[in-house]
N, C-alpha and C positions, 0 to 999 in steps of 0.2 A: 583431481588434484583440488585442494583447498586453497582459497586465497580469501584473505581478510579484506573486508570492505572498508578502506581507509581512503577518505575523498580526497587527500591530497597526493596520492599515488599518480605516476606518471601515466599517459595515454600509451595506447598501443601504437606500435610503429605502422607507417602506412605500407601498404603492400598493393600491388596491382590487382584488380577486382575483375574477374571475368564475367561481369553482368553489365547489360547494358543500361543507360540512365533511364531510359524510356521502356514501357511495357511493349510487348509484341502484338503488332497488329497485322491483321490478315488472314484469311482462312479459317476464321473462327466460327464458332457454332451457336454463339448465345445472344448476341445482338448485332444481326447483319455481318459485318466482316470483324467486328471488333470482339475480342475476348472480354469475358466478365470473370472477375475472381471474387470468391464470397469470402468474406472477412467477418468473424465473431468476435464481439466483445462485450463488455457490460460497462455502464455507467459513462459512457460518452457524453450523454445530453448534460450530465451533471457537470462536467467539466468543459463546457463551453461548445461542445460538438466539434471538437479539435479535429478528430479522426475523419468525421464527415466532411469537415470543410477541405482537409487535404485531399480527401477522396474526389471532392468536385474538382478541385485544382488538377489532379491527376488525369481526370477525364478531359478536361481542356486541353491540357498539353499532349495527351498521348492517344486519346481516344479509347483508352481502357477504362471499362467500369469496374470500380470497386463497391461491390454490392455489400454494405455493412448490414449486419443483424445485430442490435443492440439488445441483448437478453437480460432480463433481470437477474442480479447477483446471485440470488438464492438458488435459482435453477440452472445457473451457467454449467457448473461443473458436471451436474447429472445430465444434461443435454449433450454435452460434448462426450462424456463416456457413452451414453446411448448411441450416439452418431458413430463413433468408433466401433462400436459392436455390430452396427448394422451396415459398415461400410459406407457410410454417409458424412465423413468428416468435411469440414468446410477446407478452403485452400490455404487460409492463415487464420490465425486467432492472436488476441491479446489474453492471456490466461493468469490466473493467480497462483498457480501451481503447475508441476508436471506430474501428469498421472501415468503411472506404469503400464495402463492399458494401451495408451497410444505414444509412449514414448519413443519406441523404435521407428516410428513413422515420419520422424521429424528430419527435415534438411539440416546440413550443418551451416551455420551462420557466421563461421570464423571470417570468410573474407569481407563480409559486411562489417562486422565490428572492426577489423583492422584496418579496413580503408577509412572509415570515418572516426576512428580514434576512441572508440567506447572504452572508458577505463578499464584497464586490465585487472584492476581488483574486483570489478563486476563479473569478470568472465569465469565461469566454472566448466572445465572439460569433463567429457565423459571418458571411459575407460579407451576409446579409440583416437583421443586426441582432439574431438571435435567440440564446437560449441553449439549445442541444439537450440539453445535460447538465451537471450539476456533481455535485461529490463529495457523498456521503452523509455522510462523516467524514474526517478525517485520520487517517493512520497515520504513523508516523516510525520509521526504524530506531534501534534502540538496543542497548545491552549489559545482559546479565543475568550475574551470578555466582551460583555454588553457596557461598552464606554459610557454610554448615557446613565445607565444605572450606577456604576462606580463613581462617576462624577457627581451625581445627584447626592450620592450618600457620602461623598467626601472621602473615599477609600482610594488608595494608591494601588498600583500593580507594576511589576518590573518589565521594563522594555531594555534594560542594560544588566549586565551580570553583578554589578556592585550593588543592586538591589534585590538579589535573588530571595525568593521566600522558599520554607520548607512547606510540606503538606499540611502539618499543623497550623502554621502561619495562614497558607491559602484558605484552609476551611473556616477559619476564624474570620476572614476577610469576607468570604461570600456570606456568611451568616450574618456579618455588619450589614453588608448590602441588603440582604433580603430583609433585614430587621427597619432599616431606614427607609426602604423605598415600597416594600410590600409586595414585592416581586414573588411568584410561586415557588421558585426553586432556586437553591444556589448554584447547582451544578448539575449538568447531565454529560454522561459519558457513552460513547458508542458501544453497543454490546458486542464486542469483539475481541477475540484473544490477541490481536494484533495490539489494540488499545491496552489490556491488561498486562502484557508483556511489559511494555514501556512503563508501566505502573508499578510492577515490581521491580525492574531494574533500579527506578529511582528510591526504593527502599533498600538497596544494597544486594538484592538477591539477582542470581544469574537464571533465574527461572527454572525450567526442568531440563536436565542435559543427560545426554546418552553417555553411559559409561563404557569401559573397555570390555565390560562383560556382558554387553548389549541389554542393559537394564537400565531404566531412568532413574535419576535420583534429584534431590533439590537440596539447597542449604536451607535447612529447617526454620533456624531462628528468623532469618531475613524474610523468607516466603510467609512464614506465619504471620510475622509483622503486617506485611503487606496486604495479605489476604483478609486479616481482621479488620485493618483500616478500611478496606474496600467494604466489608459487610457492614461495619458500623455507619458508613455514609449513606449507604442504601436503606435510608430510615423514612423514605416519603416527605422529609423536610429539607434535608440538604440535597439528597439525589431522589428521584421518583424511582420506586421498584419497578415500575410498569416498563421503562425501558429495557432492562435486562429480562424481566419476567415474563412479561406480556407482548413485547414487540413494539411498543410505542416509538414514534419516530423522533430520536434526540434532535435532528437538524431543524425539523419543523417547531419543535418545542423551543430551541434557541431563537429560531426567526420569528416567533410569536412576540419576543421581547419580555416574556415573563421569566427568564432564566438568567442569572448572573453571569455564569461562564459555562463553556463547552469544551471538553476534552475531546478533540478529535485529530484532525491532520491537515496537511499542506493542500490536499485535494479541495477542501471546501473555500478556498480563498475566492475563486473565480465565481462560484456559486454566489458567495454572500455579497462580493462586489456587484453583482448584476442584480439581485434580488431582495437585498436589505435595504429598505428605504425610510422606516419608521423609526429607527434609532441609529446611533452610531456603534460600531464595534471595533475591535482591536485585538490584533496578536499580542499575547503576553508569553513570557519565558515561563516554561513549567517549573513545578515545585521540585526541589531536589532535597531527598531525606535518606542519606546524605548525598546521593551521588545524582550528578547530572547525567540524563540518558533520554534517548528518544527510542524510535523502532523505525528502521528503515525499510522500505517495501516498493511496491510499484506493480506495474503489468508487466509480464514476460511476453516477447513476441515470439511467436513460433510459425514455422511454414511447413505444411505437411507434404508428404510425398505424393506426387499424382501427376496428372497430365498438365497441370496448371501451376506445378510448382516453380519453373521458370518465370512466368509472368509475376508470381508472388514474391520471388526474390526480388526481381527487377523493382517492384513497388517499394520493398522494404529498402532497398538500396537507395531509390530516389527519395524516400521519407527522411533518411539519415543524412541527406547532403545538408550542407551548413544552412544555407537559405531555407530550406524547408522544416528542417528540425527546429532551427530557432524559432520559425513561424508558429509550429505547434506547440513548442513551450510557452510562448506568449499568449496564444489563445487559450489553451487548457490550464495554463498556471503550473506547468510541469518544472520541476528542479531537473536540469539535465544530466544524462549520463555520459555526456561528452564535456571534456574541460575545455577552457578557453573560450567559450562562447559569450557574446554579450547579449543578455536576455533583457529586453526592456518590459517590465511588468506593469508600466503605467502607474496607475493610482494604487496598485498593489505592491510596489516596491519596497515599501517599508517593512510589509508583512514578510515578502520573502528574503530580505535582508535578514531579519529577525530568525527565520527559519534556517539559513545557512550558518548563522552564528551558533545557534541550538546545535546543529550537527556538527560543527567543527569543535564544540565544547564537549560532546557526549561520550561517554565511556564507550571503548571499542566492542562491549556487549551488545550495543545497539545494532551493530551490522551483522550479527551472527545468523539470525534467523533464516535469511534467503539463502546464503550460500551452502549452509549446513544441510537444508532441506534438499537442496539440488543435488549435494554429494550423496546424500542417503539415498535418494531416488535412482540416480544413475548407479549406485552400487547394489540395487535390488534389496534394499533394506527396509522399504515401506510397501505396505499393501495396498495403499492408493484409498480412494472413497473419501466421504466428506466428514467422517468422524472428527470431532473437535473437543477432546475431553476437557481441555482448559476452560472454554467457554459453558460447556454443558455443565460442568461442576460448579462453575462461577454462578450460574444462573439459580442452581439450588441453594448455594450459599447466600445469595442475595435475597432469596424468598424465604430464608430462615428454616430451610427442611434440613440442613445439616449444619455441623460445627466445622471449623478450620482444619482440623486434624483429619476428619473424614474426608473434607474436600481434598485435601493434599494426596491421601491415599487414594482416592478413587482417580485422580487425575494420573497419577504414576501408572495404575492398574491399566486405566484406558490407553495410554501411550504406550505401554508395554504389549498390548494386544494388537496394535498396528505396526510392531516391528517385526520384520523377517530375519531371521538369524539362521546362518548355517551351522 
């Protein structure tokens, strides 16, 4: 069942949840009499350690240890797949995608989602009517500027829709900042297909979509314009090729104070708030050429079937109670998947208010990626694995190894290789 992600959608109705609010204690086999559940995730430290802090709180309240393994992002999917093949899966995990190799080992989270009012538009059922996963939080692509550099150069940036800029105007602005301040680069962009999709959406492209014939296609004109623009700004002047081609860290480059702007996402706010002290930074509205769009994502919570699945479900249920979920949103800078919460983001409130405005104004295409991917996985249309033709071919484009037409053809060919059709 397909449900479009529309943030104004109503919440799911409450239902009785046959889970305890506390974890099971007694008769355990891990730490004395207390159970230990193993939780795999990636990037918690970058988001304020919110899950670890909640695990510590859960231990204090219940005696149950939530043993968190924070795995590097690039290794995460492979480690989880290997664990499934070796019968060594953790008890629960926060994942970026569902892998067919372990998809059938997931518990149903319908009761948790219903009890705590996770937005219905975020819930994708499998063929059995179950909810094997849902997002723990919403993330959105967004733009940051080095406010100190922009102010020094006397260049303005939009924080309200009436001052929106196009990509042409934005690039002209960062070039002006670079010329006036002597900073090293005008822009860095995360080397991610998630970021590149939003960039394409802003040029009017719908990206690469699966047709009724089980083949991928794209709207050639808009996609060509977007990818040519991307290639042109990867020129070691506006943008350093090394980020996409050689793996240089765009976060570190921006935090060095030598880059005018950073195209990244909402998950950076907590990090910047805590770790940037040498200059002022600010969130700014993204360019539209001509379409306003972001790309929504986040981490998916999953509970694996096993002898500790009930304890894991208890923890997830506890985490999504209003008090605890509000707390982790405030710690980690999460945009909530539950409506009606009052989240105090402190000094970051302005940034998150801007993100919410950006999301509300974005074209519905911004929400397609996650739900469509789940539907395809549940339907057995994907082969799994870590292949990412959009990013892989964009790297070649940024490095000048191929032209845009070849890039588009290779992306479509690569996507089609990963599709399973009956």
